[in-house]
N, C-alpha and C positions, 0 to 999 in steps of 0.2 A: 422677378421672383429670384430671391437669393437662395443659392444652393446651401443645404445644411453643412455645418463644419465637419471636416473629416477628423476622426480621432484614431489614434493608434493606441494599442494596449499600454505602451510605455508611457503615454501622456496621462492616462487614467491611473495607472498603478506604478509603483516604483519598479525599477529595474530588478532590484533584489527580490521583491515579491514575485515579479513575473518569472524569474529564474526558478524560485522555489516551487511555484505552481508547475512549471514545465517538468521539473523533477518528479513531483507527485503524479502527474499524468503519465510520465514514462513508466513509473513503478506500477501503477494500477492498470496500465494497458495490457500487462501480461496476464492472460486468462487464469493461469494457475495461482497467481497471487490473489486475484479477486476471489477465486474459489476458497483459498485458505482463509481470507478475511471473512468471508461469508460464514464459514464454519465457526471461527473464533468469536464472531459477534454474537452468535446464538448460545455458545457455551464453551467452557474450558475444554481443551482437547490435548491428548498426548500426541507426540509426533507419530507414534504408531497408529493411533486412531485417524489421524489425518492421512497417513500413508494408505490405510485400508479404504477409507471412504473415497478418496480421490484417485486411488490406484496409481500412486507415485512411489518412487524409491525413497528410502530414508535420506540419502544425500541430496536428492532434488528437493524434498520438503525442507531440509535444514537450510539449503541455499536460499530458497525463497523467504523463509523466516529471517534469515540474517539480512537479506535486502530490505525487508520491511522494517526490521529493528534499526538498521543503519540509516534509514530514511528519516527517522526521527519524527515522522507525522503520526505514527502509532506508538502507543506505549505498552508493549507486551509485558505481561507479568509471567515470569518463569517460576515454576516450583521444581521439585526434583523430578516430577514425572509428567508435568503438563505445562501448557502455555495458554494464556487468555489475553484478551485485549482489555486494558483499563481506561 
């Protein structure tokens, strides 16, 4: 009986793809970011609304929104008073 071949993720996917996915997992591993994403998926929110609903400070919310925006995997839409995910 022949053993099944062993595969590594880099043999199945390109190294670039694997690194991008690692980055995505690192970003969404943070519970506060997942909570913010959950709010934004359901509706447009102002930073103040996110602060109140998640009981976070404005600098904390802004930091997490910046990380999500810089990740490039999400396309937040900003207005003068609110953010949403497009």
